[in-house]
N, C-alpha and C positions, 0 to 999 in steps of 0.2 A: 504494500500500500504506500502511495505517496501522499503529499499534502498533509503530512503528520509532523507535529512538533516533537523535538527532542529536548531533553533538559540535561544540563550539567550543574550539579548541586555543589556549591561552595560551602564547606563546613568551617565556621568561624567560632572559636572558643572564646569565652569572655570570663573576666574575673574581677571581683571587687578588690580594690587595692589593699584592704585591711584583711584579706584572706590570702593564704599561700597560693601564689601563682602556679606553683608546681602541681597543685591539685588539678587545675584546668589543663595544663600541659599533658600530664600523664593520662588523665581521663580522655582527652581528645585522641591521644595516640592509641589508647585501648579501643576507643570507639571505631576509629578508622581500621584498625586491625580486624575487629569483629566484623565490620561491614565487608571488607574486601575478601575475607575468608568465606563469607556466606554468599555474597552477591557479586563479587568481582570488583575490579577497580574502574571499570568503564562508567562514565557519567557522574563521577564524584571527585571532588578536589579538596584537599586539606590545606587550608590557608596556613602557611608556615611562618609568615612574616612577623606575627606578633599575637599575643593574647590581648584582647581588647580590654583595657582598663580605663581608657580616657578617650576624649573626643579626637585627639591626635591619632591615637591607635585606630579609632574607628575609620578615619579617613585613609590611613595606610591599608587597613584590611579591605576597605571598599575598592581601592585602586587595584589591589592585588587580585581579588577575585574577578574583577572586570577584565583585567589583563589576561587572566587564565581562561576567559571565555565562559564564565559561569553565568547562567541566566536564571538560576534559582538559588536560594540561600537557606542554609540551616544555621541558626544561632544556637550555640550549645553552651548552656550554663554549667561550667565545670564546678563552680561554687555559687555563692549568692548572686554574683553578677552585678555590673554597674548599670542601674536601670536607665540612666540618661544615655550613656554611650551606646548601649545595646539597642535601645529603641530608635535612636538616631540612625544607626546602621540600617535597621529595617526601613525607616522612613526614606532614606536616600538610595536604597537599592531598588532599582526599577525592574521588578519581577516578583514571582511568587516566593514567599518566605515562610519559614516555620520556626517555632521555638520548642526546644526540648531541654531537659535538665537532668543532671547526674544524681543518681541515688547514692546514699552512703554505702560504703563498701564492707565495713566490718565493725562488729560490736566491740572489737578490741582496739579500735582506732577512732574514738569519738572525741578526742581532745584536739590535737593539731590536724588530724585527718578528717575532721567534720567540715563539710562544705556548705551546708544550709541552702542548697539549690532548691529544695522543696519550698522554702520560704521565698527565695529570690524569684521564682516563677510567678508568684502572686504580684510582686512589685512590677515585674516585666509586663504582665497582662494589664495592670492598672495604667502603666505609662503608655502602653499602646493605645488604649482608649482615650487617654488625654490628648494624644497626638493624632487621633483619628486614623491610625494605621492598621490596616487589616493584616492578619497573619494566621496561618494554620497552627493550631495547638492541638495535639492528639488528645484522645479521650482521657488517657492517663499519661501525662507528658514526662513523668519522672521514671528513670530506670537505669539499670547497669549498662555496660557497653553493648551486650547482645540485645537487650530490650530497645535501646536507642537506635541500634542498627536497623532493627525491624521497623521502627517508627519512620526512619528516613526512607526506607524502601516503600512503605505504604504511602508516603508523600509523593512519590514519583508520578502516578497517574493524575493526582490532584494538581501538581505543579505543571504537568504537560497540558492539562485542560486550561489552566489559567494563562499559561504562555500562549496557547493557541488562540484563546479569546482575545488576548491583547494584540494579536496580529491577524485577526480574521476579517475578511470582507464577505458579506452575503450579497450575491448578485441575484436580483429577481427580475422576472419578465412578466409584465402585465399586472393589472389589478386582479383581485380575487374574482373568480367567475361570477356571472350574474346569478342572483338569488343564492349567494354563497357567502354570507357574512361570517360564517363560523370561524374562519381562520384569519379574520381581520383583527389587527391589534396595533396599538401605537408603536412607532419605532423609537421613541425617545429612550426607552430602557436599553435599547441596543447601544446607543451612545454612552449611556450611563455606565455600562459594563465594559466599554472599550471596543465595541464591535462597529465596524463601518458597514454601510449598506449602499449599494448602487441599484437604483430602481430604473428599469427600462420598459419600453413598450414591447409587446409581442410583435409589433410591426418591425421594430429594429431587428429582432431575432429572425423574422421571416426574410428580411433583406439579406442578412448575413448568411442564412441557410441557402438562399438562391445563388449567392456568390460562390458557394462551395460546390455547385453543380459541376460534375466532371473532375473533381479533385483527384489528382493522381494517387492519393493515399487510400481511396475508397476500396479498390479491389483487395488490398492486403487486410484491411479491417473487416471486410466481408468474410474473408477466409478465417480470420480469428473468431468471428461470431459463429461461423459454421462449426468450427472445432469445439467451441463452448457448448453449443446447443446439441450437437450430436444427433441422435434419433429424434430429439424434440424440435428439430428444425422443420416445422410444419408450414411455415410461410416464407419460403426462400425468396419469393419475388419481392418481398419488402425490405430485405437486408441492405440493399444498396442505399435506399433512402435513409434507413436507420444509421448506417455508417456515415452518411453525409451529415446527418444531424449531430452525431457524436463528435465529429471533427469540428463542426460549427461551435459547439459548446466548449470544447477544449481550447480552440483558438481564441474564443471570446475570453475565457478565463485568463489566458496568458497575456492578452492585449489589454485587459481591464483590471488586473489585480492591483495595479498601481504600486504603492509602497508596502502593501500587505503581503505576508508570506503565505497565508492559507485562505482558502476559498470554499464556500458552500453556495449552493444554488437553490432558489425557490422558483420552480418552473410552472409554466402554464400548460394545460393539457385539454381544456375544453372551455367554452362551447364551440369556438370557431377553429381551434387548433387543428382538429382532425380533418375538417373539410378543406382547409387551406394547405396544410402540409401534406395531407394524404395518408396519414398514419397517426398512431398515438405513441408518445415517447417513453412508455413504461420500461421497455427493455433497456433502452439507453440509460434511463435513470438508474436502473439496477446495476448496470455495468460501471458507471461512474462512481456510484456509492461503494461498490466493491473495490474500486481503485483508490478510495480514501477521499473522494470529493462527493460528500452527501448531496443528493438532489431530492428535495421535497416535492410533493404533488400539489396542485391547486394553489400555487403561490403562497404556500404556508411558510412564512418567513421564520416564525418561532419554531416550527417543525424542523426546518433546515438547521437552525441553531441547536436544537436539542439533538438532532442526529450527529452533528459535528462533535458535541460534547461526549456523546455516547461512544462515537468512534475512537476518540482520543483516550477516554478512560478505559475502554475495553480492549484497545489495540486490535480491533476486529471490525468486520462489517456489521452494520446495523440495518434496520429497516424502519419505515414509517407506515403504520397501519391504522385503519379505522377500528375503533372499538365498536364492532359492527352489529352483530346479531346474537340473539340468545341461542342456546343449544336446545333443539326440540326435545320434549319430554321422552318421546319414544326412542330417540337416538341416545339420550342420556341413559335410559334404562337398559338399552341393549349394549352400549359400548363403554360406559363409565361406571355406573352404579355397581358397587360390590367389587370393582376392580381397582378403583382409585379412591382415596379418602377425600372426596369432594362432594359437596351438595350440588344440586341443580343451579343454585344461585352463585356458586363459586366459579362456574364455567361460562365461557362465552366464546365467540368466534372473532378473531382478529383477521381483517381482510383488507386488501387493496387490489386494484385492477390487475397489477402485474409488475410491480416495482421492486420486488425482493430479489436479491442477488441469487444466481443459480446455486452458489455454494451453501445457501441457507434454505434450499428447497430439497425435499426428499426425492423429487423427480420434477422435471420441468418440460414444458412444451410452449412453443411460440403459438399464440392464438389471437383471437380478436376480442375486442372489448364488448362483452355481451350486453351490458346495460346501455351503452351508446348505440349499439346496433339495433336496439328496439325502435329507434327513431331515425337512424341514418343508414346509408348503404354499408353493408358489412366490410367492404374492401377498404374503406377509409378509417376503420377502427382497428386495423391490424397493428400489432406491435406489443401486445402484452406477453409477459413471461409468467406462466401459470403453473401452479403445483402446490402441494401441501408443504407447509413449513416444517423444517426438521424438528423432531421432538427434543426436549431437553430444557434446562434451566433458562429463564429469561428475566430481564428487568424491564418493566413497562414504566415509562417516565415521560415527563415533559416539563420544560421551562416556558413560562408564558407571561406576557404582560397583560394585565386586565385592561378593560376599557378606560378605567380611571388611572391608568399608568402605575400600577403596583406590580412588582415582580412576584410571581407565585410559581410554585412547582409541586409536582407529585412524584412519588417513587413507590413502586410495588414489586416485590419479588414474586415469582410464580414459575410456571413451566408450560411448555407446549406438550400436550399429551400425544402419545402415539396412537391417535384415533383418526381414521379417515374422515376427511371433511365432508365428502359427498357433495361438494359444491364447486364453484369456479373461482378464478382469480388466484392471487397469491394469498393463501389462507391457512389458518391453523386453529385447532381447538385449544384454547388457552384456559389455564386454571390458576386462579389467584385466591389464596385463603381469604374468606370473608369478602369476596369481590362484590357481592350484592350491596353490602353496607358501604364499602369503599366507593362504589359506583354512585350511590345516592348522596352520600355525605361529604365526599371529596370532589368527585368529577362534576356532578350536577350542581351541588351547592357552591362549588368554586367557580362555576361558569366556564369550564374548560371546553374547548372544541373537541370534536370527535377523533382527531388525529392523535396518536400516541407513538413515541419512539420506542423501539424494541432493541435492547442489547442482548446478545446471546450469552448469558451467564448471569450470576448475581453480583451486581456492582453497586448496590444501594449505599453501602458505606462510603465509597469514594464520591458518588454523585451527591450525597447529602453534604459532604464537606465542600465540594465545589460550589454548590448552591449557596451555602453559608458564606463562603469566601467572597463571592461576587455580590453579596448584599441582599440575598433573599431572606426576609425575616423568618426566623425559625418557625414561628406560628403559621407561616404561609407555605410551609413544606408539608404537604399532606402525604399520608401513607396508610396502608390498610391496617387499621387497628385490630388487634386480636379480639376474639370473642370475650365479652365481659368488660371491655374497655369502651365506654360510650363516647361517641362523637358529640361535640357541643350542640349540634343541631338535631341529634337523634332523639326521638321521642322515648322517654324512659319507660313508657307503658306499652311499648310496641309488642 
């Protein structure tokens, strides 16, 4: 996958001048030894120039880690730590940062060997708030060398997501389709979290597409598509147009990324797209997403944003699906009840027309868009990639701006069941514990649109920290409450 941020974490140890500096030196060395033995030396840098005790040391350390190419920072309290200098370091470092602290090492060395970093972390967090500086602090941020090594490793996907967002541009084409306000949201929050957006007309895209007619790269890309589809290549006559469209998008990305390193796309696909382009873009969307350039359907800007975050955090392909339809009772009774520990209200079907990457489908075929073909000639609706989504663990999530410009998010762990969908599109039978209550009291009550991003695995812990870091209020991060824990809007006499 390309279009993916990488991080190099600079580890800077700090010390309050009335504590032995040797504590921070030795503990930093032990931390780096533990990390490299467990995770290797790639992507991490030990700042050797000084232990930060003063503002002058802070400047020296900052210059050193910048020179070393670090774009993420770990401030390590080897002892109590200098609250001013350490938080100034966080303030002036332009990138994701974390704070961790050293645990005491032995009950036999609590005189000159006691560092009091447990206390120092409180002062550090207090000073961060005074300076309005955001930083990642683990759930329990105090530990020995091995514990702290694990904390740094858990920080990597969070740091990658923050680095990605700080350098992301979302490219959109067209307004939301007619009679489709669901995915409309203010773009102000994109700027608030450091994301740029370029909004274009689909007419601009159509002009660029036409200019790619006869592009000499089309035959090679058609061959690549044929190899990917294999026996599922049921619409070979449409591949050259799809290849032309894929080249159009890729060239647009390179010509329009500007100063941004990473790109996501919010694309148009109806109502006029298929009649003018002569196909639907679903398969191309799936291919770009698999290459690390997420493409959302129906000009869903926050859907594209969510997909990008999920791609970076999971280091894997994601998809964007409608939280679409209930599982019929007869199907539940035949295929799920007694076989899996889920109620009828825990299961639903996640669907989209055909935008899910082939690697995330149990089988796939190139088909036509059945819903569109009810009112249009079938030949202009070709281009969907259809099949049942691979079974396994998933995280359903979304980052959204509300109509009144409040950042909000939800996260739910679940799984795709190995149950045949019996339907069309890119689709799967999803199971999320207590989904019925989550659907009512988070998704409906929170005013979320029907699109949700799907990461293939359980990544809720990292996503939660990313959302907190970028400023989503914790009370605005919804999740599927376990049975017996009532949502604020839930009727207690239900």
